[in-house]
TORKOL-4160 file (C-alpha; in steps of 0.2 Angstrom, whole numbers, padded with zeros to 4 digits, m for minus):
382
<pt num="1" X="0059" Y="0003" Z="m0005"/>
<pt num="2" X="0052" Y="0017" Z="m0013"/>
<pt num="3" X="0039" Y="0015" Z="m0024"/>
<pt num="4" X="0046" Y="0011" Z="m0043"/>
<pt num="5" X="0064" Y="0005" Z="m0036"/>
<pt num="6" X="0061" Y="m0013" Z="m0038"/>
<pt num="7" X="0072" Y="m0016" Z="m0054"/>
<pt num="8" X="0089" Y="m0007" Z="m0050"/>
<pt num="9" X="0105" Y="m0010" Z="m0056"/>
<pt num="10" X="0115" Y="m0026" Z="m0049"/>
<pt num="11" X="0129" Y="m0026" Z="m0039"/>
<pt num="12" X="0141" Y="m0029" Z="m0054"/>
<pt num="13" X="0135" Y="m0015" Z="m0064"/>
<pt num="14" X="0136" Y="m0002" Z="m0050"/>
<pt num="15" X="0156" Y="m0007" Z="m0043"/>
<pt num="16" X="0160" Y="m0007" Z="m0062"/>
<pt num="17" X="0153" Y="0012" Z="m0061"/>
<pt num="18" X="0163" Y="0015" Z="m0045"/>
<pt num="19" X="0177" Y="0007" Z="m0052"/>
<pt num="20" X="0176" Y="0020" Z="m0068"/>
<pt num="21" X="0175" Y="0033" Z="m0054"/>
<pt num="22" X="0190" Y="0028" Z="m0046"/>
<pt num="23" X="0199" Y="0027" Z="m0062"/>
<pt num="24" X="0193" Y="0046" Z="m0065"/>
<pt num="25" X="0201" Y="0050" Z="m0049"/>
<pt num="26" X="0217" Y="0042" Z="m0054"/>
<pt num="27" X="0218" Y="0052" Z="m0069"/>
<pt num="28" X="0213" Y="0068" Z="m0061"/>
<pt num="29" X="0198" Y="0072" Z="m0068"/>
<pt num="30" X="0195" Y="0088" Z="m0062"/>
<pt num="31" X="0215" Y="0094" Z="m0063"/>
<pt num="32" X="0216" Y="0088" Z="m0044"/>
<pt num="33" X="0223" Y="0072" Z="m0037"/>
<pt num="34" X="0212" Y="0065" Z="m0022"/>
<pt num="35" X="0214" Y="0049" Z="m0012"/>
<pt num="36" X="0194" Y="0049" Z="m0011"/>
<pt num="37" X="0180" Y="0057" Z="m0015"/>
<pt num="38" X="0164" Y="0060" Z="m0006"/>
<pt num="39" X="0149" Y="0059" Z="m0017"/>
<pt num="40" X="0133" Y="0068" Z="m0008"/>
<pt num="41" X="0123" Y="0072" Z="m0022"/>
<pt num="42" X="0106" Y="0060" Z="m0022"/>
<pt num="43" X="0105" Y="0055" Z="m0041"/>
<pt num="44" X="0123" Y="0050" Z="m0041"/>
<pt num="45" X="0123" Y="0041" Z="m0026"/>
<pt num="46" X="0110" Y="0031" Z="m0034"/>
<pt num="47" X="0120" Y="0029" Z="m0049"/>
<pt num="48" X="0134" Y="0022" Z="m0039"/>
<pt num="49" X="0126" Y="0011" Z="m0028"/>
<pt num="50" X="0108" Y="0008" Z="m0033"/>
<pt num="51" X="0103" Y="0017" Z="m0017"/>
<pt num="52" X="0086" Y="0026" Z="m0017"/>
<pt num="53" X="0084" Y="0033" Z="0000"/>
<pt num="54" X="0081" Y="0052" Z="0004"/>
<pt num="55" X="0095" Y="0055" Z="0014"/>
<pt num="56" X="0113" Y="0047" Z="0010"/>
<pt num="57" X="0131" Y="0049" Z="0003"/>
<pt num="58" X="0144" Y="0037" Z="m0003"/>
<pt num="59" X="0165" Y="0036" Z="m0003"/>
<pt num="60" X="0174" Y="0029" Z="m0016"/>
<pt num="61" X="0192" Y="0027" Z="m0017"/>
<pt num="62" X="0202" Y="0032" Z="m0030"/>
<pt num="63" X="0211" Y="0015" Z="m0041"/>
<pt num="64" X="0228" Y="0018" Z="m0034"/>
<pt num="65" X="0220" Y="0012" Z="m0015"/>
<pt num="66" X="0208" Y="0000" Z="m0024"/>
<pt num="67" X="0211" Y="m0017" Z="m0014"/>
<pt num="68" X="0219" Y="m0008" Z="0000"/>
<pt num="69" X="0204" Y="0003" Z="0004"/>
<pt num="70" X="0187" Y="0001" Z="0006"/>
<pt num="71" X="0172" Y="0010" Z="m0003"/>
<pt num="72" X="0157" Y="0014" Z="0010"/>
<pt num="73" X="0138" Y="0020" Z="0011"/>
<pt num="74" X="0130" Y="0031" Z="0024"/>
<pt num="75" X="0112" Y="0034" Z="0027"/>
<pt num="76" X="0100" Y="0037" Z="0043"/>
<pt num="77" X="0092" Y="0025" Z="0053"/>
<pt num="78" X="0076" Y="0025" Z="0043"/>
<pt num="79" X="0085" Y="0017" Z="0030"/>
<pt num="80" X="0096" Y="0004" Z="0039"/>
<pt num="81" X="0086" Y="m0011" Z="0029"/>
<pt num="82" X="0083" Y="m0002" Z="0012"/>
<pt num="83" X="0103" Y="0000" Z="0010"/>
<pt num="84" X="0106" Y="m0017" Z="0015"/>
<pt num="85" X="0095" Y="m0022" Z="0001"/>
<pt num="86" X="0100" Y="m0009" Z="m0012"/>
<pt num="87" X="0119" Y="m0008" Z="m0008"/>
<pt num="88" X="0123" Y="m0024" Z="0000"/>
<pt num="89" X="0142" Y="m0026" Z="m0005"/>
<pt num="90" X="0146" Y="m0009" Z="0003"/>
<pt num="91" X="0149" Y="m0007" Z="0021"/>
<pt num="92" X="0134" Y="0006" Z="0028"/>
<pt num="93" X="0138" Y="0021" Z="0041"/>
<pt num="94" X="0121" Y="0024" Z="0051"/>
<pt num="95" X="0121" Y="0042" Z="0053"/>
<pt num="96" X="0107" Y="0057" Z="0050"/>
<pt num="97" X="0123" Y="0068" Z="0045"/>
<pt num="98" X="0131" Y="0058" Z="0030"/>
<pt num="99" X="0146" Y="0068" Z="0024"/>
<pt num="100" X="0153" Y="0070" Z="0040"/>
<pt num="101" X="0151" Y="0051" Z="0045"/>
<pt num="102" X="0160" Y="0046" Z="0028"/>
<pt num="103" X="0174" Y="0058" Z="0031"/>
<pt num="104" X="0178" Y="0050" Z="0049"/>
<pt num="105" X="0177" Y="0033" Z="0041"/>
<pt num="106" X="0191" Y="0037" Z="0028"/>
<pt num="107" X="0200" Y="0044" Z="0041"/>
<pt num="108" X="0199" Y="0028" Z="0050"/>
<pt num="109" X="0206" Y="0020" Z="0033"/>
<pt num="110" X="0220" Y="0033" Z="0030"/>
<pt num="111" X="0228" Y="0049" Z="0039"/>
<pt num="112" X="0229" Y="0063" Z="0030"/>
<pt num="113" X="0217" Y="0060" Z="0015"/>
<pt num="114" X="0215" Y="0074" Z="0003"/>
<pt num="115" X="0195" Y="0071" Z="0000"/>
<pt num="116" X="0186" Y="0077" Z="m0016"/>
<pt num="117" X="0166" Y="0085" Z="m0013"/>
<pt num="118" X="0152" Y="0090" Z="m0026"/>
<pt num="119" X="0157" Y="0107" Z="m0024"/>
<pt num="120" X="0143" Y="0112" Z="m0037"/>
<pt num="121" X="0129" Y="0102" Z="m0028"/>
<pt num="122" X="0136" Y="0103" Z="m0009"/>
<pt num="123" X="0125" Y="0119" Z="0000"/>
<pt num="124" X="0135" Y="0133" Z="0008"/>
<pt num="125" X="0129" Y="0126" Z="0025"/>
<pt num="126" X="0133" Y="0108" Z="0022"/>
<pt num="127" X="0150" Y="0113" Z="0015"/>
<pt num="128" X="0154" Y="0124" Z="0031"/>
<pt num="129" X="0150" Y="0109" Z="0044"/>
<pt num="130" X="0159" Y="0096" Z="0034"/>
<pt num="131" X="0174" Y="0109" Z="0034"/>
<pt num="132" X="0174" Y="0110" Z="0051"/>
<pt num="133" X="0173" Y="0092" Z="0053"/>
<pt num="134" X="0189" Y="0089" Z="0041"/>
<pt num="135" X="0199" Y="0104" Z="0050"/>
<pt num="136" X="0199" Y="0093" Z="0068"/>
<pt num="137" X="0202" Y="0076" Z="0058"/>
<pt num="138" X="0215" Y="0083" Z="0048"/>
<pt num="139" X="0207" Y="0081" Z="0030"/>
<pt num="140" X="0211" Y="0093" Z="0015"/>
<pt num="141" X="0194" Y="0095" Z="0007"/>
<pt num="142" X="0197" Y="0097" Z="m0013"/>
<pt num="143" X="0182" Y="0105" Z="m0022"/>
<pt num="144" X="0175" Y="0095" Z="m0040"/>
<pt num="145" X="0164" Y="0097" Z="m0053"/>
<pt num="146" X="0154" Y="0084" Z="m0063"/>
<pt num="147" X="0163" Y="0071" Z="m0060"/>
<pt num="148" X="0151" Y="0058" Z="m0058"/>
<pt num="149" X="0140" Y="0067" Z="m0071"/>
<pt num="150" X="0154" Y="0066" Z="m0084"/>
<pt num="151" X="0154" Y="0049" Z="m0082"/>
<pt num="152" X="0134" Y="0048" Z="m0083"/>
<pt num="153" X="0135" Y="0055" Z="m0099"/>
<pt num="154" X="0140" Y="0038" Z="m0107"/>
<pt num="155" X="0124" Y="0026" Z="m0101"/>
<pt num="156" X="0127" Y="0006" Z="m0101"/>
<pt num="157" X="0116" Y="m0006" Z="m0107"/>
<pt num="158" X="0105" Y="m0007" Z="m0091"/>
<pt num="159" X="0103" Y="0012" Z="m0093"/>
<pt num="160" X="0099" Y="0010" Z="m0110"/>
<pt num="161" X="0087" Y="m0003" Z="m0108"/>
<pt num="162" X="0076" Y="0007" Z="m0094"/>
<pt num="163" X="0076" Y="0022" Z="m0105"/>
<pt num="164" X="0070" Y="0013" Z="m0119"/>
<pt num="165" X="0056" Y="0008" Z="m0108"/>
<pt num="166" X="0052" Y="0023" Z="m0102"/>
<pt num="167" X="0050" Y="0029" Z="m0124"/>
<pt num="168" X="0040" Y="0013" Z="m0125"/>
<pt num="169" X="0027" Y="0020" Z="m0110"/>
<pt num="170" X="0026" Y="0037" Z="m0118"/>
<pt num="171" X="0024" Y="0031" Z="m0135"/>
<pt num="172" X="0009" Y="0020" Z="m0131"/>
<pt num="173" X="0003" Y="0031" Z="m0119"/>
<pt num="174" X="0001" Y="0043" Z="m0134"/>
<pt num="175" X="m0006" Y="0032" Z="m0146"/>
<pt num="176" X="m0019" Y="0028" Z="m0133"/>
<pt num="177" X="m0024" Y="0047" Z="m0131"/>
<pt num="178" X="m0026" Y="0049" Z="m0151"/>
<pt num="179" X="m0037" Y="0033" Z="m0154"/>
<pt num="180" X="m0050" Y="0038" Z="m0141"/>
<pt num="181" X="m0050" Y="0056" Z="m0148"/>
<pt num="182" X="m0047" Y="0065" Z="m0133"/>
<pt num="183" X="m0035" Y="0078" Z="m0141"/>
<pt num="184" X="m0050" Y="0088" Z="m0147"/>
<pt num="185" X="m0061" Y="0104" Z="m0148"/>
<pt num="186" X="m0069" Y="0109" Z="m0133"/>
<pt num="187" X="m0056" Y="0100" Z="m0122"/>
<pt num="188" X="m0044" Y="0111" Z="m0111"/>
<pt num="189" X="m0026" Y="0109" Z="m0111"/>
<pt num="190" X="m0027" Y="0104" Z="m0095"/>
<pt num="191" X="m0039" Y="0091" Z="m0098"/>
<pt num="192" X="m0029" Y="0083" Z="m0112"/>
<pt num="193" X="m0011" Y="0085" Z="m0099"/>
<pt num="194" X="m0020" Y="0075" Z="m0087"/>
<pt num="195" X="m0026" Y="0062" Z="m0097"/>
<pt num="196" X="m0010" Y="0059" Z="m0105"/>
<pt num="197" X="0000" Y="0057" Z="m0088"/>
<pt num="198" X="m0013" Y="0044" Z="m0084"/>
<pt num="199" X="m0011" Y="0034" Z="m0098"/>
<pt num="200" X="0008" Y="0033" Z="m0094"/>
<pt num="201" X="0004" Y="0027" Z="m0077"/>
<pt num="202" X="m0009" Y="0013" Z="m0083"/>
<pt num="203" X="0006" Y="0009" Z="m0094"/>
<pt num="204" X="0017" Y="0006" Z="m0080"/>
<pt num="205" X="0025" Y="0022" Z="m0076"/>
<pt num="206" X="0033" Y="0023" Z="m0060"/>
<pt num="207" X="0030" Y="0046" Z="m0064"/>
<pt num="208" X="0030" Y="0058" Z="m0076"/>
<pt num="209" X="0045" Y="0065" Z="m0082"/>
<pt num="210" X="0042" Y="0084" Z="m0080"/>
<pt num="211" X="0025" Y="0091" Z="m0079"/>
<pt num="212" X="0017" Y="0088" Z="m0096"/>
<pt num="213" X="0016" Y="0100" Z="m0109"/>
<pt num="214" X="0001" Y="0104" Z="m0120"/>
<pt num="215" X="0000" Y="0121" Z="m0127"/>
<pt num="216" X="m0015" Y="0125" Z="m0141"/>
<pt num="217" X="m0015" Y="0140" Z="m0154"/>
<pt num="218" X="m0007" Y="0153" Z="m0148"/>
<pt num="219" X="0002" Y="0146" Z="m0133"/>
<pt num="220" X="0011" Y="0134" Z="m0145"/>
<pt num="221" X="0022" Y="0148" Z="m0148"/>
<pt num="222" X="0029" Y="0148" Z="m0130"/>
<pt num="223" X="0041" Y="0135" Z="m0130"/>
<pt num="224" X="0039" Y="0128" Z="m0111"/>
<pt num="225" X="0020" Y="0134" Z="m0109"/>
<pt num="226" X="0012" Y="0125" Z="m0094"/>
<pt num="227" X="m0005" Y="0119" Z="m0099"/>
<pt num="228" X="m0022" Y="0132" Z="m0092"/>
<pt num="229" X="m0040" Y="0130" Z="m0094"/>
<pt num="230" X="m0036" Y="0136" Z="m0112"/>
<pt num="231" X="m0049" Y="0128" Z="m0124"/>
<pt num="232" X="m0043" Y="0117" Z="m0139"/>
<pt num="233" X="m0050" Y="0124" Z="m0155"/>
<pt num="234" X="m0051" Y="0120" Z="m0173"/>
<pt num="235" X="m0037" Y="0127" Z="m0182"/>
<pt num="236" X="m0025" Y="0128" Z="m0167"/>
<pt num="237" X="m0009" Y="0118" Z="m0167"/>
<pt num="238" X="m0006" Y="0106" Z="m0151"/>
<pt num="239" X="0012" Y="0103" Z="m0145"/>
<pt num="240" X="0013" Y="0092" Z="m0133"/>
<pt num="241" X="0029" Y="0087" Z="m0124"/>
<pt num="242" X="0031" Y="0075" Z="m0111"/>
<pt num="243" X="0039" Y="0060" Z="m0105"/>
<pt num="244" X="0039" Y="0043" Z="m0093"/>
<pt num="245" X="0050" Y="0038" Z="m0080"/>
<pt num="246" X="0053" Y="0019" Z="m0079"/>
<pt num="247" X="0066" Y="0012" Z="m0065"/>
<pt num="248" X="0071" Y="0030" Z="m0062"/>
<pt num="249" X="0078" Y="0035" Z="m0083"/>
<pt num="250" X="0066" Y="0047" Z="m0092"/>
<pt num="251" X="0059" Y="0048" Z="m0110"/>
<pt num="252" X="0057" Y="0064" Z="m0118"/>
<pt num="253" X="0046" Y="0068" Z="m0132"/>
<pt num="254" X="0038" Y="0083" Z="m0142"/>
<pt num="255" X="0024" Y="0081" Z="m0154"/>
<pt num="256" X="0014" Y="0095" Z="m0164"/>
<pt num="257" X="m0004" Y="0093" Z="m0171"/>
<pt num="258" X="m0016" Y="0103" Z="m0179"/>
<pt num="259" X="m0036" Y="0102" Z="m0175"/>
<pt num="260" X="m0045" Y="0103" Z="m0193"/>
<pt num="261" X="m0036" Y="0107" Z="m0210"/>
<pt num="262" X="m0021" Y="0118" Z="m0206"/>
<pt num="263" X="m0016" Y="0134" Z="m0214"/>
<pt num="264" X="m0002" Y="0136" Z="m0226"/>
<pt num="265" X="0008" Y="0145" Z="m0215"/>
<pt num="266" X="0007" Y="0129" Z="m0201"/>
<pt num="267" X="0011" Y="0119" Z="m0216"/>
<pt num="268" X="0027" Y="0128" Z="m0220"/>
<pt num="269" X="0034" Y="0129" Z="m0202"/>
<pt num="270" X="0032" Y="0110" Z="m0199"/>
<pt num="271" X="0040" Y="0106" Z="m0214"/>
<pt num="272" X="0056" Y="0116" Z="m0209"/>
<pt num="273" X="0055" Y="0111" Z="m0192"/>
<pt num="274" X="0053" Y="0093" Z="m0199"/>
<pt num="275" X="0067" Y="0095" Z="m0210"/>
<pt num="276" X="0078" Y="0102" Z="m0197"/>
<pt num="277" X="0076" Y="0088" Z="m0184"/>
<pt num="278" X="0080" Y="0074" Z="m0198"/>
<pt num="279" X="0096" Y="0085" Z="m0201"/>
<pt num="280" X="0102" Y="0086" Z="m0180"/>
<pt num="281" X="0099" Y="0066" Z="m0178"/>
<pt num="282" X="0107" Y="0063" Z="m0195"/>
<pt num="283" X="0122" Y="0073" Z="m0188"/>
<pt num="284" X="0122" Y="0062" Z="m0171"/>
<pt num="285" X="0139" Y="0053" Z="m0174"/>
<pt num="286" X="0151" Y="0048" Z="m0161"/>
<pt num="287" X="0165" Y="0060" Z="m0160"/>
<pt num="288" X="0154" Y="0075" Z="m0167"/>
<pt num="289" X="0155" Y="0093" Z="m0161"/>
<pt num="290" X="0142" Y="0096" Z="m0150"/>
<pt num="291" X="0142" Y="0114" Z="m0157"/>
<pt num="292" X="0141" Y="0108" Z="m0175"/>
<pt num="293" X="0126" Y="0095" Z="m0173"/>
<pt num="294" X="0116" Y="0110" Z="m0167"/>
<pt num="295" X="0120" Y="0119" Z="m0182"/>
<pt num="296" X="0118" Y="0105" Z="m0194"/>
<pt num="297" X="0098" Y="0108" Z="m0189"/>
<pt num="298" X="0099" Y="0126" Z="m0185"/>
<pt num="299" X="0105" Y="0129" Z="m0202"/>
<pt num="300" X="0089" Y="0122" Z="m0209"/>
<pt num="301" X="0079" Y="0135" Z="m0199"/>
<pt num="302" X="0089" Y="0151" Z="m0202"/>
<pt num="303" X="0090" Y="0147" Z="m0220"/>
<pt num="304" X="0071" Y="0146" Z="m0221"/>
<pt num="305" X="0071" Y="0164" Z="m0213"/>
<pt num="306" X="0066" Y="0157" Z="m0196"/>
<pt num="307" X="0081" Y="0160" Z="m0185"/>
<pt num="308" X="0073" Y="0172" Z="m0174"/>
<pt num="309" X="0059" Y="0161" Z="m0169"/>
<pt num="310" X="0071" Y="0145" Z="m0165"/>
<pt num="311" X="0075" Y="0151" Z="m0146"/>
<pt num="312" X="0083" Y="0135" Z="m0136"/>
<pt num="313" X="0098" Y="0124" Z="m0140"/>
<pt num="314" X="0095" Y="0108" Z="m0150"/>
<pt num="315" X="0094" Y="0095" Z="m0137"/>
<pt num="316" X="0100" Y="0088" Z="m0121"/>
<pt num="317" X="0105" Y="0071" Z="m0112"/>
<pt num="318" X="0092" Y="0062" Z="m0104"/>
<pt num="319" X="0094" Y="0049" Z="m0091"/>
<pt num="320" X="0092" Y="0048" Z="m0072"/>
<pt num="321" X="0088" Y="0066" Z="m0074"/>
<pt num="322" X="0076" Y="0073" Z="m0088"/>
<pt num="323" X="0091" Y="0086" Z="m0091"/>
<pt num="324" X="0111" Y="0079" Z="m0091"/>
<pt num="325" X="0124" Y="0082" Z="m0100"/>
<pt num="326" X="0130" Y="0084" Z="m0115"/>
<pt num="327" X="0120" Y="0099" Z="m0120"/>
<pt num="328" X="0120" Y="0101" Z="m0138"/>
<pt num="329" X="0118" Y="0121" Z="m0144"/>
<pt num="330" X="0127" Y="0134" Z="m0150"/>
<pt num="331" X="0138" Y="0138" Z="m0138"/>
<pt num="332" X="0143" Y="0121" Z="m0132"/>
<pt num="333" X="0158" Y="0112" Z="m0132"/>
<pt num="334" X="0165" Y="0094" Z="m0133"/>
<pt num="335" X="0161" Y="0081" Z="m0143"/>
<pt num="336" X="0147" Y="0067" Z="m0143"/>
<pt num="337" X="0152" Y="0050" Z="m0133"/>
<pt num="338" X="0147" Y="0033" Z="m0141"/>
<pt num="339" X="0133" Y="0027" Z="m0127"/>
<pt num="340" X="0128" Y="0046" Z="m0123"/>
<pt num="341" X="0106" Y="0046" Z="m0124"/>
<pt num="342" X="0101" Y="0063" Z="m0131"/>
<pt num="343" X="0086" Y="0074" Z="m0137"/>
<pt num="344" X="0084" Y="0081" Z="m0155"/>
<pt num="345" X="0072" Y="0094" Z="m0152"/>
<pt num="346" X="0071" Y="0109" Z="m0163"/>
<pt num="347" X="0057" Y="0121" Z="m0165"/>
<pt num="348" X="0049" Y="0136" Z="m0173"/>
<pt num="349" X="0038" Y="0148" Z="m0162"/>
<pt num="350" X="0031" Y="0163" Z="m0167"/>
<pt num="351" X="0022" Y="0174" Z="m0155"/>
<pt num="352" X="0004" Y="0178" Z="m0156"/>
<pt num="353" X="0001" Y="0163" Z="m0169"/>
<pt num="354" X="0007" Y="0147" Z="m0164"/>
<pt num="355" X="0024" Y="0134" Z="m0164"/>
<pt num="356" X="0030" Y="0118" Z="m0168"/>
<pt num="357" X="0043" Y="0107" Z="m0160"/>
<pt num="358" X="0047" Y="0088" Z="m0165"/>
<pt num="359" X="0058" Y="0080" Z="m0152"/>
<pt num="360" X="0065" Y="0062" Z="m0149"/>
<pt num="361" X="0076" Y="0054" Z="m0140"/>
<pt num="362" X="0090" Y="0042" Z="m0146"/>
<pt num="363" X="0106" Y="0034" Z="m0141"/>
<pt num="364" X="0121" Y="0036" Z="m0150"/>
<pt num="365" X="0132" Y="0021" Z="m0156"/>
<pt num="366" X="0146" Y="0016" Z="m0165"/>
<pt num="367" X="0137" Y="0017" Z="m0180"/>
<pt num="368" X="0118" Y="0027" Z="m0184"/>
<pt num="369" X="0110" Y="0034" Z="m0169"/>
<pt num="370" X="0096" Y="0021" Z="m0163"/>
<pt num="371" X="0080" Y="0030" Z="m0161"/>
<pt num="372" X="0071" Y="0026" Z="m0144"/>
<pt num="373" X="0055" Y="0038" Z="m0148"/>
<pt num="374" X="0044" Y="0029" Z="m0163"/>
<pt num="375" X="0028" Y="0040" Z="m0164"/>
<pt num="376" X="0026" Y="0046" Z="m0182"/>
<pt num="377" X="0032" Y="0061" Z="m0186"/>
<pt num="378" X="0022" Y="0066" Z="m0200"/>
<pt num="379" X="0011" Y="0081" Z="m0200"/>
<pt num="380" X="m0005" Y="0073" Z="m0194"/>
<pt num="381" X="m0022" Y="0082" Z="m0193"/>
<pt num="382" X="m0034" Y="0078" Z="m0178"/>
């Protein structure tokens, strides 16, 4: 079992996820009816089975075949014991090349299978090899996109629990850093980033969610600045964007501080971003248009005269990956479902001067969104 994977979703939970996928195949979610889908994206394999090995695939039959065909998982010999432990209810095909092994397994259960494949993640080489095997076996391959990812937009109770845990680790780590005055003039961006990461590990993080962003002074105007040896100085805005991983699930949070007495322009842009972030959080209603949620926050910044300095979307889904569906932006389509776990992260970035971003992770409920990152958002002088 891999590090950090000691608490996986139970068999009942993964069975329910596969049942949702089977139902989606039955309704033709991709405008293509298929008999089964061959899932080869490892994140999706984990979601559907609990298996965390580095090589694997899973075959899921449509609801039409429920009870008459059996789903299966494939992995190679390195993971024979692990797959039996993590996905015990599924028959396991042990083979180095997992997709062809599951294709042959499917043919053994039903001739003339229409088999969906994850066209958005399968490499050209893997598809070419699979197509050769499919032609020999009389299997029709049907390209499908984001079929499992659409299901992953709505988090179940175990997922929300894991994301909540990741958020708490991040909140506590930042609090510890502030308490020991580790964000201070004379320290480098890289020093602060590494200290924050170790504080997360000390509190039980399996991993960091992404490379921690610590951006000071003019660097804070770069949305995804990578920490350098630049030294923090009095008067700097310091933007910190970071997250932890707990049981495979990510958190995402940004807080911006100022070192010493803030300038008027720093107070101003912080106040605008704070108001925009609150507007974005309040717009997170189930069924709301994703573009309109973005507009609720963006309009605040535009009306304050800083529209040209807000250069990204309002947020994104968070889960087994740090960036998932749904995306919340000006060009986004669709609506926000109950159970989505998303970020709200507006920002203003003034080149050569500095920038502010405030970001939270929240889960959408039937009533109002629940805040999972709880670190105070008041303008703070360190």
